[in-house]
C-alpha positions as CSV (number, residue, x, y, z in Angstrom):
1,M,157.0,94.6,49.1
2,S,159.5,96.8,50.8
3,A,162.9,95.6,51.8
4,P,163.9,95.3,55.4
5,Q,165.0,98.7,56.7
6,S,167.4,99.7,59.6
7,N,166.1,103.1,60.0
8,R,162.6,104.4,60.9
9,A,160.1,103.6,57.8
10,P,157.5,105.9,57.0
11,H,154.7,103.2,58.1
12,C,155.5,104.0,61.6
13,A,153.6,107.2,61.4
14,R,150.3,105.5,60.3
15,K,147.3,104.6,62.1
16,P,147.7,101.7,64.4
17,L,145.9,98.5,63.0
18,L,143.2,97.4,65.2
19,P,142.5,98.9,68.8
20,L,143.4,95.6,70.4
21,L,146.9,95.7,69.3
22,A,147.3,99.0,71.3
23,L,145.3,97.4,74.2
24,T,147.5,94.2,74.3
25,G,150.5,96.6,74.5
26,A,149.2,98.4,77.6
27,L,148.0,95.1,79.0
28,L,151.5,94.1,79.5
29,A,151.4,96.0,82.7
30,A,148.4,94.1,83.8
31,A,150.1,90.8,83.4
32,A,150.7,88.3,86.0
33,V,153.1,85.8,87.2
34,Q,154.3,83.9,90.2
35,A,156.6,85.8,92.8
36,D,160.6,85.7,92.1
37,P,159.9,84.7,88.5
38,P,163.5,83.7,86.2
39,K,165.3,86.7,85.4
40,P,164.7,88.1,81.8
41,A,167.1,87.1,79.1
42,K,168.8,89.4,77.4
43,P,167.1,91.0,74.6
44,Q,168.1,89.4,71.3
45,T,169.1,91.6,68.4
46,H,166.7,91.4,65.3
47,V,166.5,92.5,61.8
48,T,164.3,95.5,61.4
49,Q,161.4,94.8,59.2
50,V,158.2,96.7,58.2
51,L,154.8,96.4,56.7
52,G,154.9,96.4,52.8
53,Q,152.7,99.0,51.4
54,A,150.1,96.4,49.8
55,T,149.7,94.5,52.9
56,Y,149.4,97.8,54.9
57,K,146.5,99.0,52.7
58,Q,144.8,95.3,53.2
59,M,145.4,95.6,56.9
60,D,143.7,98.8,56.9
61,L,140.7,97.3,55.2
62,A,140.5,94.8,58.1
63,Q,140.8,97.7,60.6
64,K,138.1,99.4,59.1
65,A,135.7,96.4,59.1
66,F,136.7,95.6,62.7
67,D,135.8,99.1,63.9
68,A,132.4,98.6,62.4
69,K,132.4,95.3,64.4
70,D,132.2,93.3,60.7
71,Y,134.4,90.6,62.3
72,K,133.7,88.3,59.1
73,G,134.6,91.1,57.0
74,A,137.8,91.6,58.7
75,E,138.7,88.2,58.6
76,A,137.9,87.9,55.0
77,A,140.3,91.1,54.4
78,L,143.1,89.0,56.4
79,D,142.6,85.9,54.2
80,V,143.3,87.9,51.2
81,I,146.8,88.7,52.6
82,K,147.3,85.1,53.6
83,A,146.8,84.0,50.0
84,K,150.2,85.5,49.4
85,Y,151.6,84.3,52.4
86,D,154.9,83.0,50.9
87,K,155.8,86.2,49.9
88,L,155.4,87.9,53.2
89,N,158.3,88.8,55.3
90,D,158.5,87.6,59.2
91,Y,157.1,90.8,60.5
92,E,154.1,90.9,58.0
93,K,153.2,87.2,59.0
94,A,153.6,87.8,62.6
95,T,151.8,90.6,62.4
96,L,148.6,89.0,60.2
97,W,148.4,86.3,62.8
98,N,148.2,88.7,65.4
99,L,145.4,90.6,63.7
100,Y,143.7,87.4,63.1
101,A,144.0,86.5,66.8
102,V,142.2,90.0,67.8
103,V,139.7,89.3,65.4
104,F,138.8,85.7,66.8
105,R,138.8,87.1,70.4
106,A,136.4,89.8,69.6
107,Q,134.2,86.7,68.3
108,D,134.9,85.0,71.6
109,D,136.7,82.1,69.6
110,T,139.6,81.4,71.9
111,K,140.7,78.2,70.3
112,R,141.3,79.9,66.9
113,A,143.1,82.9,68.8
114,I,145.4,80.8,70.7
115,E,146.3,79.0,67.5
116,A,146.9,82.4,65.8
117,Y,148.9,83.6,68.9
118,E,151.1,80.4,68.5
119,N,151.7,81.2,64.8
120,V,152.8,84.5,65.8
121,L,155.5,83.2,67.9
122,R,156.7,80.7,65.6
123,Q,157.9,83.6,63.0
124,N,161.6,84.6,63.2
125,N,162.5,88.2,63.8
126,V,159.4,88.8,65.8
127,P,159.8,92.3,67.4
128,D,160.3,92.1,71.1
129,Q,157.4,94.1,71.9
130,L,155.1,92.1,69.7
131,R,156.5,89.2,71.1
132,D,156.1,90.1,74.7
133,S,152.5,91.3,74.0
134,T,151.5,88.1,72.0
135,L,152.9,86.0,75.0
136,F,150.7,87.8,77.5
137,A,147.5,87.9,75.2
138,M,147.9,84.1,74.7
139,A,148.0,83.8,78.5
140,Q,145.1,86.1,79.0
141,T,143.1,84.0,76.4
142,F,143.8,80.7,78.0
143,F,142.4,82.6,81.2
144,V,139.3,83.6,79.5
145,A,139.0,80.1,78.3
146,D,139.2,78.8,82.0
147,D,142.6,76.9,81.1
148,Y,144.1,78.3,84.0
149,K,147.3,75.9,84.1
150,S,148.2,76.8,80.5
151,A,147.8,80.4,81.5
152,I,150.3,80.1,84.2
153,K,152.7,78.2,82.0
154,V,152.5,80.9,79.2
155,M,152.8,83.8,81.8
156,N,156.0,82.1,83.4
157,K,157.4,82.2,79.7
158,W,156.7,85.7,79.6
159,F,158.3,86.6,82.8
160,T,161.6,85.4,81.4
161,V,161.6,87.8,78.6
162,V,159.9,90.8,79.9
163,Q,162.3,93.7,81.5
164,D,159.8,95.6,83.5
165,V,157.1,93.9,85.4
166,Q,154.2,96.0,86.7
167,P,152.3,94.8,90.0
168,D,149.2,93.9,88.0
169,A,151.2,91.2,86.5
170,Y,151.6,89.2,89.6
171,I,148.1,89.6,90.5
172,L,147.0,88.0,87.2
173,L,149.0,85.2,87.9
174,A,147.5,85.1,91.5
175,Q,144.1,84.8,89.9
176,A,144.9,81.8,88.1
177,Y,146.1,80.3,91.0
178,Y,143.0,81.3,92.9
179,Q,140.9,79.8,90.2
180,L,142.5,76.3,90.5
181,Q,142.2,76.7,94.5
182,D,145.7,76.6,94.6
183,Y,145.9,79.1,97.2
184,A,149.2,78.3,98.6
185,N,151.0,79.7,95.4
186,A,148.2,82.2,94.9
187,K,149.6,84.0,98.0
188,P,153.3,84.9,97.1
189,P,152.4,86.7,93.6
190,I,150.2,89.1,95.4
191,L,152.4,89.9,98.3
192,K,155.1,90.4,95.4
193,A,152.7,92.9,93.7
194,L,152.1,94.6,96.9
195,G,155.8,95.0,97.4
196,I,156.6,96.3,94.2
197,A,153.7,99.1,94.6
198,K,155.2,100.1,97.7
199,Q,158.6,100.4,96.4
200,R,157.4,102.5,93.3
201,N,155.0,104.5,95.7
202,Q,152.0,103.1,94.0
203,P,148.5,102.9,95.4
204,L,147.6,99.4,96.7
205,K,144.8,98.6,94.5
206,E,141.4,97.6,96.1
207,N,141.1,94.5,93.7
208,W,144.7,93.2,94.9
209,L,143.6,93.7,98.6
210,G,140.4,91.8,97.9
211,L,142.1,88.8,96.4
212,L,144.8,88.6,99.2
213,R,142.0,88.6,101.6
214,A,140.2,86.0,99.8
215,V,143.4,83.8,99.5
216,L,144.2,84.2,103.3
217,F,140.5,83.6,104.3
218,E,140.7,80.2,102.2
219,L,144.0,79.3,103.9
220,Q,142.3,80.1,107.3
221,D,144.8,82.8,108.0
222,Y,141.8,84.7,109.8
223,A,144.5,87.0,111.6
224,G,146.0,87.7,108.3
225,A,142.8,88.4,106.5
226,T,141.8,90.6,109.2
227,K,144.7,92.9,108.7
228,V,144.0,93.1,105.1
229,M,140.4,94.3,105.6
230,E,141.6,96.7,108.2
231,V,143.3,98.4,105.1
232,L,140.4,97.9,103.1
233,V,138.1,99.8,105.2
234,T,140.6,102.5,105.7
235,Q,141.4,103.1,102.0
236,Y,138.2,101.7,100.5
237,P,135.4,102.0,103.1
238,K,132.6,99.9,102.0
239,D,129.5,98.5,104.0
240,T,130.5,95.0,102.8
241,Y,134.2,95.5,104.1
242,F,132.9,96.7,107.5
243,L,131.0,93.8,107.8
244,Q,133.5,91.3,106.7
245,L,136.1,92.6,109.2
246,S,133.4,92.5,111.8
247,G,132.4,88.9,110.9
248,L,136.3,87.8,111.1
249,Y,136.7,89.1,114.7
250,G,133.6,87.1,115.1
251,L,135.3,84.0,113.8
252,Q,138.3,84.8,115.9
253,G,136.1,84.7,119.1
254,D,136.8,88.5,119.8
255,Q,133.2,89.5,119.9
256,Q,133.9,93.0,121.6
257,R,135.8,94.0,118.8
258,Q,133.2,92.6,116.3
259,M,130.6,94.8,117.9
260,E,132.9,97.8,118.0
261,I,133.8,97.7,114.2
262,M,129.9,97.3,113.5
263,E,129.1,99.9,115.6
264,A,131.6,102.3,114.1
265,A,130.4,101.3,110.5
266,Y,126.8,101.9,111.8
267,L,127.9,105.5,112.9
268,G,129.4,106.0,109.7
269,G,126.2,105.3,107.6
270,Y,127.6,101.8,106.3
271,V,125.3,99.5,108.1
272,T,122.0,100.3,106.6
273,K,120.3,97.0,105.8
274,P,117.8,95.6,108.1
275,A,119.4,92.7,108.6
276,D,122.7,93.9,109.6
277,I,121.2,96.6,111.9
278,L,119.3,93.6,113.6
279,N,122.8,91.8,113.9
280,L,124.4,94.9,115.5
281,A,121.5,95.2,117.9
282,R,122.1,91.4,118.9
283,L,125.9,91.9,119.1
284,C,124.8,94.9,121.9
285,L,122.9,92.3,123.8
286,A,125.5,89.7,123.9
287,Q,128.4,92.1,124.7
288,E,126.3,93.6,127.8
289,A,125.4,96.9,126.2
290,P,121.6,96.7,125.9
291,Q,121.0,100.0,125.9
292,R,123.1,100.7,122.8
293,G,121.0,98.0,121.1
294,V,117.7,99.6,122.4
295,D,118.6,103.2,121.2
296,I,119.6,101.5,117.8
297,L,116.2,99.7,117.5
298,I,114.1,102.6,118.3
299,A,115.9,104.9,115.8
300,K,115.5,102.5,113.1
301,F,111.5,101.9,113.9
302,K,111.2,105.4,113.8
303,D,112.7,106.0,110.5
304,H,110.9,103.2,109.4
305,T,114.0,101.3,108.5
306,L,113.2,98.3,110.4
307,E,109.5,96.9,110.2
308,L,107.2,96.8,113.2
309,N,106.8,93.0,113.1
310,A,106.6,90.5,115.9
311,E,110.4,89.3,115.4
312,N,111.7,92.9,115.5
313,L,109.4,94.0,118.5
314,Q,110.6,90.8,120.6
315,L,114.0,91.7,119.9
316,L,113.2,95.2,121.5
317,A,111.5,93.8,124.3
318,Q,114.1,91.5,125.1
319,A,116.7,94.6,124.9
320,L,114.6,96.5,127.0
321,A,114.4,93.7,129.7
322,I,118.1,93.3,129.7
323,A,118.7,97.0,130.0
324,K,116.2,97.0,133.1
325,D,114.0,99.4,131.6
326,T,110.6,97.7,132.5
327,A,108.5,100.8,132.0
328,Q,109.4,101.3,128.4
329,S,109.1,97.6,127.7
330,I,105.5,97.3,128.7
331,P,104.2,99.4,125.7
332,V,106.2,97.1,123.5
333,L,105.0,94.0,124.9
334,V,101.4,95.1,124.8
335,K,102.0,95.8,120.9
336,L,103.7,92.3,120.7
337,S,101.1,90.1,122.6
338,S,98.2,91.6,120.7
339,M,99.9,91.1,117.4
340,T,100.9,87.6,117.9
341,G,98.4,86.3,120.4
342,L,101.0,84.0,122.0
343,S,100.8,82.6,125.5
344,K,104.6,83.5,126.1
345,H,104.3,87.0,125.0
346,Y,101.3,87.6,127.6
347,V,103.6,86.1,130.1
348,Y,106.3,88.5,129.5
349,L,103.7,91.4,129.9
350,G,102.3,89.7,133.1
351,Q,106.2,89.6,134.5
352,A,106.6,93.2,133.2
353,Y,103.5,94.7,135.3
354,I,104.7,92.3,138.3
355,Q,108.1,94.1,138.2
356,T,106.2,97.4,138.2
357,G,103.8,96.3,140.8
358,D,100.9,96.6,139.0
359,W,99.3,93.5,140.1
360,L,95.8,93.7,138.6
361,K,97.3,94.2,135.0
362,A,99.8,91.5,135.8
363,A,97.0,89.1,136.5
364,D,94.9,90.4,133.6
365,A,97.8,89.4,131.2
366,L,98.5,86.2,132.7
367,T,95.2,85.4,132.4
368,Q,95.2,85.8,128.7
369,A,98.3,83.9,128.6
370,L,96.4,81.0,130.0
371,H,93.9,81.5,126.9
372,G,96.8,82.5,124.5
373,K,98.3,80.2,121.3
374,D,100.9,77.7,122.2
375,L,100.4,77.6,125.8
376,A,103.7,75.7,127.0
377,N,103.5,75.4,131.1
378,P,100.2,76.0,132.2
379,G,101.0,75.1,135.9
380,S,103.9,77.9,136.1
381,V,101.4,80.6,134.5
382,Q,98.7,79.7,137.1
383,M,101.2,80.2,139.7
384,Q,102.5,83.6,138.6
385,L,98.6,84.5,138.4
386,G,97.9,83.4,141.9
387,T,100.9,85.4,143.1
388,A,99.5,88.3,141.3
389,L,96.1,88.0,142.7
390,Y,97.5,87.6,146.3
391,N,99.2,90.8,146.0
392,A,96.3,92.5,144.3
393,G,94.3,91.4,147.7
394,K,92.0,89.2,145.6
395,L,92.5,86.2,148.1
396,Q,89.7,83.8,146.7
397,Q,90.8,84.1,143.2
398,A,94.4,83.8,144.0
399,K,93.5,80.4,145.8
400,E,91.5,79.3,142.8
401,A,94.5,80.0,140.6
402,F,96.8,78.0,143.1
403,D,94.2,75.0,143.2
404,Q,94.5,74.7,139.2
405,A,98.2,75.0,139.5
406,S,98.4,72.2,142.0
407,A,97.2,69.6,139.0
408,S,100.7,70.3,137.7
409,A,103.4,67.7,139.1
410,S,106.0,70.2,138.7
411,E,104.3,73.0,140.7
412,H,102.3,70.6,143.1
413,D,103.8,71.2,146.1
414,A,104.4,75.0,145.9
415,A,100.9,75.2,144.9
416,A,99.4,73.3,147.8
417,N,101.5,75.4,150.5
418,W,100.1,78.6,148.8
419,V,96.4,77.2,149.2
420,K,97.1,76.3,153.0
421,F,98.5,79.9,153.3
422,I,95.7,81.5,151.6
423,N,93.0,79.4,153.6
424,T,95.1,80.6,156.8
425,E,94.7,84.1,155.5
426,I,91.2,84.1,154.5
427,Q,90.1,82.4,158.0
428,R,92.4,85.1,159.9
429,N,90.6,87.8,157.9
430,A,87.2,86.5,158.9
431,A,88.1,86.3,162.5
432,L,89.1,89.9,162.5
433,K,86.1,91.0,160.6
434,A,83.9,89.2,163.2
435,K,85.6,91.0,166.2
436,A,85.2,94.2,164.4
C-alpha cells in the first residue's frame, strides 16, 4: 500500500473507475436545493492520499465487470478489497464504498446504495470533490426512492459545502418539493435558478419553465403561469404549450385572447388534432367570428382532418347560420338531416328554406320533420309547416296544418287565428273566382 503523498501520484493518469464516478461529478452541476442556501463553509485542508497499487488493480477488475453489466461480478471484486478493510487508508475506504454505491444503484438497490454513501461520508480525510459528489448522489438516490424529505435534507447539507452552484441544482430541489406537493417552497428555488441563469447569460431550460408553470398553476397564480407559458411558446413552441396558454386565458375569462392564441397556433401549424380544431371553431363562434369558424371547418373537411359525421356537420351548419350564410348551410343541412333522420335537423333545413323563400322545399322538409326521429314539439312544426304552405299558395293544405297545430295547447290560439284567416282567404278567393 502506497504511503500518503502530497504531490501528484502516477495513479491520477489511470482510467477512471466506473463511469458513474464521472457522472456523479458532472451531476454536481445538476443538483438542487432551496433558494438562498447557507453560505458554503471554508474548505478544510485534507491529507492527500492515493489508491494503492493492489487496491487499484482490484478496483479495475470491478470496473471491467461493471462495464460488462456483470454487477454481481463487480460486487464480488469489491468484496475482495473489503476483506482487507483494516489495511485500507481513508481514501481507499471512501472510494470502495462509493464504488459499491454505484454498483448498487445500477441494480436499483437504493437502500444499500444509500448505506454505502453514508459509509463514504464516515471516513476521515475524504477529498472535497468526493464528499460533494457523494452528498449529491445520495440526495439523488433518495429522490429516486421517493424519499423526497431525505433528499431535501441531504441537498441542504450539500449546499453548505459546495462553492459554485449551478441553476440545475435549484431545479432538483424544487422538484423534490413539488413531489411533496409543497408548491410554496417549490417556487423560490426555481426563481433562484432562473435568476442565476440570466446573470450568467445561460438559456432558460424548457423543463425549468415547465416546472415553474406547473407550480404556479397549483398555487392558482394563473396570471403568473400565463407569463411563463408566453415564454415557453416563444422559446420552445409546441402544440401543447399553445393549447395550455390558450386554456389559461380562458380560465381567466379572457376568451378573446384565448381564441387569438389558438388561431395563431393554428396558422403556425401547431393545432392539428381534430378535437383542438373543433374547439377553435367553437371559440370563433363564441367570440362572434363565425366566418372564421366556417373557413376553418371547411378547410379541415376538405383535407380530411375532420370526419364528415353528424356532430361536425351540425357545428358547421351552426357556424353558417350565425354567419348568415343560409345558401351554403342548406346542402350541409340536407346531408345532416339525411344522415341522422332527426326531426330537429329537418326543422333546421325547413327554416333555412324559409329564409331563402323556397316555400315548397321548406314545406317538404317540415313534413319530413313531423315523421323524423325524436320529434319534440309537433305543434310548433305544424305551425311552421302551415306558414310555408300558406306562402306557397297551398291554402287548403296550410289550413289542415294549422288545424293539427291547434291541438297543441301552446299553439292553439295562434293556430285558430290562422284557420279563421285562411277560411276568409278561401272564401274571398272563391267569390273572386265566381265573379270572374
